Residue frames as qw, qx, qy, qz and C-alpha x, y, z in Angstrom:
[[0.311, 0.398, 0.806, 0.308, -21.12, 54.22, 38.52],
 [0.067, 0.000, -0.182, -0.981, -22.62, 56.92, 36.41],
 [0.508, 0.257, 0.434, -0.698, -26.28, 57.68, 36.45],
 [0.632, 0.389, -0.394, -0.542, -26.70, 56.53, 32.86],
 [0.372, 0.211, -0.904, 0.009, -25.18, 53.10, 33.68],
 [0.178, 0.083, 0.783, -0.590, -27.33, 52.78, 36.81],
 [0.566, 0.350, 0.141, -0.733, -30.42, 53.72, 34.86],
 [0.575, 0.363, -0.623, -0.387, -29.60, 51.27, 32.05],
 [0.186, 0.097, -0.951, 0.228, -29.12, 48.40, 34.57],
 [0.343, 0.230, 0.628, -0.660, -32.41, 49.17, 36.28],
 [0.607, 0.390, -0.171, -0.671, -34.15, 49.32, 32.92],
 [0.443, 0.250, -0.844, -0.168, -32.73, 45.87, 32.05],
 [0.002, 0.032, 0.910, -0.414, -33.90, 44.47, 35.31],
 [0.475, 0.309, 0.319, -0.760, -37.39, 45.94, 34.82],
 [0.636, 0.375, -0.412, -0.533, -37.74, 44.54, 31.29],
 [0.335, 0.197, -0.920, 0.043, -36.43, 41.13, 32.38],
 [0.215, 0.138, 0.763, -0.593, -38.92, 41.05, 35.26],
 [0.608, 0.344, 0.019, -0.715, -41.72, 41.85, 32.83],
 [0.573, 0.305, -0.689, -0.322, -40.72, 38.94, 30.62],
 [0.132, 0.063, -0.940, 0.310, -40.48, 36.61, 33.63],
 [0.392, 0.213, 0.540, -0.714, -43.95, 37.67, 34.75],
 [0.662, 0.348, -0.286, -0.600, -45.37, 36.92, 31.25],
 [0.450, 0.235, -0.860, -0.045, -43.76, 33.49, 31.47],
 [0.100, 0.031, 0.824, -0.557, -45.29, 33.00, 34.89],
 [0.580, 0.278, 0.177, -0.745, -48.72, 33.79, 33.44],
 [0.621, 0.336, -0.603, -0.370, -48.10, 31.23, 30.67],
 [0.218, 0.147, -0.933, 0.246, -47.26, 28.60, 33.30],
 [0.367, 0.145, 0.581, -0.712, -50.45, 29.32, 35.17],
 [0.684, 0.345, -0.131, -0.629, -52.50, 28.81, 31.97],
 [0.526, 0.310, -0.782, -0.127, -50.58, 25.65, 31.07],
 [0.020, -0.091, 0.886, -0.454, -51.11, 24.23, 34.57],
 [0.542, 0.240, 0.374, -0.713, -54.82, 24.83, 34.35],
 [0.678, 0.391, -0.426, -0.454, -54.98, 23.26, 30.89],
 [0.254, 0.294, -0.914, 0.119, -53.11, 20.23, 32.22],
 [0.283, 0.046, 0.758, -0.585, -55.74, 19.72, 34.88],
 [0.647, 0.362, 0.162, -0.651, -58.50, 19.59, 32.29],
 [0.540, 0.466, -0.614, -0.338, -56.85, 17.01, 29.97],
 [0.993, -0.061, -0.087, -0.050, -56.77, 13.23, 29.81],
 [0.725, -0.555, 0.312, 0.262, -53.57, 11.67, 31.11],
 [0.740, 0.209, 0.387, 0.508, -51.97, 11.05, 27.68],
 [0.304, 0.787, 0.209, 0.494, -52.59, 14.54, 26.39],
 [0.403, -0.911, 0.078, -0.033, -51.62, 16.16, 29.68],
 [0.778, -0.343, 0.304, 0.430, -48.27, 14.40, 29.48],
 [0.579, 0.448, 0.336, 0.593, -47.75, 15.80, 26.00],
 [0.042, -0.935, -0.117, -0.332, -48.62, 19.32, 27.21],
 [0.636, -0.738, 0.165, 0.157, -46.24, 18.91, 30.11],
 [0.757, -0.124, 0.368, 0.525, -43.36, 17.67, 27.98],
 [0.478, 0.464, 0.415, 0.620, -43.83, 19.90, 24.91],
 [0.010, -0.801, -0.205, -0.562, -45.06, 23.13, 26.48],
 [0.582, -0.805, -0.062, -0.098, -44.95, 23.31, 30.28],
 [0.836, -0.309, 0.068, 0.448, -41.41, 22.03, 30.75],
 [0.532, 0.346, 0.146, 0.759, -39.75, 24.42, 28.27],
 [0.130, -0.800, -0.160, -0.564, -41.70, 27.37, 29.65],
 [0.723, -0.686, -0.073, 0.032, -40.94, 26.39, 33.21],
 [0.776, -0.111, 0.066, 0.617, -37.19, 26.17, 32.39],
 [0.298, 0.555, 0.170, 0.758, -37.35, 29.57, 30.64],
 [0.392, -0.831, -0.161, -0.360, -39.14, 31.12, 33.59],
 [0.789, -0.542, 0.000, 0.289, -36.56, 29.77, 35.99],
 [0.650, 0.153, 0.148, 0.730, -33.72, 30.96, 33.69],
 [0.043, 0.753, 0.202, 0.625, -35.29, 34.42, 33.44],
 [0.553, -0.814, -0.074, -0.163, -35.56, 34.70, 37.20],
 [0.808, -0.364, 0.086, 0.456, -32.01, 33.45, 37.83],
 [0.514, 0.412, 0.176, 0.732, -30.65, 35.76, 35.16],
 [0.210, -0.838, -0.152, -0.480, -32.50, 38.67, 36.87],
 [0.692, -0.721, -0.013, 0.031, -31.18, 37.76, 40.31],
 [0.794, -0.123, 0.116, 0.584, -27.61, 37.22, 39.22],
 [0.330, 0.597, 0.175, 0.710, -27.54, 40.45, 37.28],
 [0.360, -0.858, -0.074, -0.358, -28.97, 42.41, 40.24],
 [0.802, -0.546, 0.048, 0.237, -26.43, 40.79, 42.60],
 [0.723, 0.168, 0.109, 0.661, -23.46, 41.58, 40.33],
 [0.182, 0.509, 0.082, 0.837, -24.35, 45.24, 40.39],
 [0.169, -0.201, -0.652, 0.712, -25.63, 45.39, 43.99],
 [0.391, -0.197, -0.244, -0.865, -29.15, 46.20, 42.95],
 [0.538, -0.125, 0.571, -0.607, -32.14, 45.14, 45.01],
 [0.034, 0.053, 0.971, 0.231, -33.43, 41.67, 44.30],
 [0.527, -0.050, -0.145, -0.836, -36.98, 41.20, 43.23],
 [0.393, 0.095, 0.862, -0.306, -39.57, 38.84, 44.58],
 [0.316, 0.001, -0.646, -0.695, -41.71, 37.33, 41.82],
 [0.572, 0.042, 0.501, -0.648, -45.31, 36.73, 42.88],
 [0.292, 0.137, 0.926, 0.195, -47.02, 33.62, 41.63],
 [0.238, -0.073, -0.446, -0.860, -49.38, 34.34, 38.76],
 [0.589, 0.083, 0.441, -0.672, -53.06, 34.17, 39.48],
 [0.365, 0.126, 0.909, 0.156, -54.79, 31.05, 38.21],
 [0.264, 0.021, -0.430, -0.863, -56.85, 31.65, 35.00],
 [0.688, 0.071, 0.324, -0.646, -60.48, 30.83, 34.96],
 [0.384, -0.069, 0.905, 0.171, -60.98, 27.20, 34.05],
 [0.549, 0.627, 0.455, -0.314, -64.07, 28.24, 31.95],
 [0.204, 0.720, -0.405, -0.524, -61.68, 29.29, 29.22],
 [0.960, 0.244, 0.110, -0.086, -61.31, 25.66, 28.20],
 [0.781, -0.258, 0.338, 0.458, -58.15, 23.95, 27.14],
 [0.549, 0.537, 0.309, 0.562, -57.96, 25.69, 23.76],
 [0.068, -0.944, -0.073, -0.315, -58.37, 29.11, 25.34],
 [0.661, -0.700, 0.216, 0.162, -55.84, 28.31, 28.07],
 [0.760, -0.017, 0.362, 0.539, -53.23, 27.15, 25.50],
 [0.357, 0.734, 0.268, 0.512, -53.89, 30.14, 23.34],
 [0.300, -0.943, 0.032, -0.144, -53.43, 32.45, 26.36],
 [0.765, -0.479, 0.272, 0.332, -50.26, 30.67, 27.31],
 [0.660, 0.319, 0.346, 0.585, -48.87, 31.07, 23.74],
 [0.106, 0.893, 0.162, 0.406, -49.79, 34.77, 23.75],
 [0.536, -0.831, 0.141, 0.038, -47.94, 35.18, 27.07],
 [0.776, -0.185, 0.360, 0.483, -44.88, 33.38, 25.75],
 [0.488, 0.605, 0.285, 0.561, -44.97, 35.54, 22.60],
 [0.188, -0.959, -0.070, -0.199, -45.17, 38.61, 24.86],
 [0.696, -0.615, 0.260, 0.262, -42.16, 37.47, 26.82],
 [0.737, 0.148, 0.380, 0.539, -40.23, 36.75, 23.65],
 [0.282, 0.801, 0.233, 0.474, -41.10, 40.14, 22.15],
 [0.415, -0.909, 0.030, -0.021, -40.12, 41.83, 25.38],
 [0.729, -0.446, 0.356, 0.379, -36.76, 40.14, 25.39],
 [0.628, 0.433, 0.389, 0.516, -36.21, 40.75, 21.68],
 [0.069, 0.936, 0.127, 0.321, -36.80, 44.43, 22.18],
 [0.543, -0.799, 0.215, 0.141, -34.36, 44.49, 25.03],
 [0.761, -0.095, 0.425, 0.481, -31.74, 42.73, 22.94],
 [0.467, 0.651, 0.347, 0.487, -32.39, 45.02, 19.95],
 [0.169, -0.980, -0.071, -0.072, -31.95, 48.04, 22.21],
 [0.640, 0.469, -0.389, 0.468, -28.27, 47.08, 22.69],
 [0.446, -0.754, 0.230, -0.424, -28.54, 47.87, 26.43],
 [0.949, -0.278, 0.127, 0.075, -27.20, 44.37, 27.30],
 [0.757, 0.356, -0.030, 0.547, -24.10, 45.11, 25.18],
 [0.068, 0.798, -0.118, 0.587, -23.72, 48.62, 26.50],
 [0.614, -0.702, 0.231, -0.275, -23.56, 47.45, 30.08],
 [0.335, 0.579, -0.740, 0.067, -20.95, 44.86, 29.08],
 [0.579, -0.270, 0.666, -0.385, -22.45, 41.89, 30.77],
 [0.365, 0.248, -0.817, -0.372, -21.86, 38.64, 28.89],
 [0.044, 0.132, 0.948, -0.287, -23.70, 36.54, 31.50],
 [0.406, 0.458, 0.355, -0.706, -26.81, 38.66, 31.05],
 [0.466, 0.446, -0.459, -0.610, -26.63, 38.29, 27.24],
 [0.217, 0.128, -0.962, -0.107, -26.21, 34.52, 27.52],
 [0.175, 0.275, 0.811, -0.487, -29.17, 34.27, 29.93],
 [0.478, 0.481, 0.089, -0.729, -31.41, 36.29, 27.62],
 [0.413, 0.367, -0.699, -0.453, -30.41, 34.02, 24.68],
 [0.077, 0.005, -0.987, 0.138, -31.12, 30.91, 26.67],
 [0.352, 0.366, 0.597, -0.622, -34.58, 32.03, 27.70],
 [0.513, 0.517, -0.194, -0.657, -35.46, 32.87, 24.08],
 [0.298, 0.291, -0.875, -0.247, -34.11, 29.51, 22.88],
 [0.123, 0.104, 0.922, -0.351, -36.22, 27.62, 25.45],
 [0.410, 0.499, 0.508, -0.570, -39.44, 29.23, 24.31],
 [0.111, 0.380, -0.551, -0.735, -38.69, 29.30, 20.58],
 [0.224, -0.054, -0.875, -0.426, -40.77, 26.29, 19.61],
 [0.189, 0.250, 0.751, -0.582, -43.70, 26.67, 22.04],
 [0.476, 0.416, -0.003, -0.775, -46.04, 28.28, 19.50],
 [0.517, 0.304, -0.673, -0.433, -45.57, 25.55, 16.92],
 [0.188, -0.008, -0.964, 0.189, -45.85, 22.70, 19.37],
 [0.312, 0.284, 0.525, -0.739, -49.04, 24.30, 20.76],
 [0.558, 0.359, -0.261, -0.701, -50.54, 24.41, 17.29],
 [0.401, 0.177, -0.884, -0.164, -49.71, 20.74, 16.74],
 [0.005, 0.157, 0.873, -0.462, -51.38, 19.82, 20.07],
 [0.408, 0.343, 0.257, -0.806, -54.42, 21.90, 19.34],
 [0.536, 0.279, -0.532, -0.594, -54.94, 20.18, 15.92],
 [0.330, 0.020, -0.944, 0.021, -55.10, 16.76, 17.64],
 [0.258, 0.131, 0.641, -0.711, -57.86, 17.80, 20.09],
 [0.649, 0.321, 0.190, -0.663, -61.19, 16.29, 19.32],
 [0.512, 0.379, -0.699, -0.326, -59.77, 13.45, 17.21]]
């Protein structure tokens, strides 16, 4: 394997890990928001926000692990995100989660735009990146809808 190929693969892993960490932060904020809500609203947050982000986080991690394994690169352990301060309130927690999801999406979009996933010739990686982005695509809009119903 050439140095350039090895460097590109490591760069992909680093960027994918960054996106996964951002999704982990979003999950921590969503979990804390869930705890502060009434049962009905908490179920909506879980269904419309937490579940898609949780699936995307899992897919990002599994894509990372599978890519590393295919190229015999060291696997990465993902630490659990610190819990956010509950004093941020539900609105602040949801806004923080959306910002983290946007960050993850932008990170993955930049990776895809760089063409590195195409250059390394890994179709499974490209599919994994697409799946993660599809899972989080509607989170921002659904969060706005939920926030509009608070206080009614």
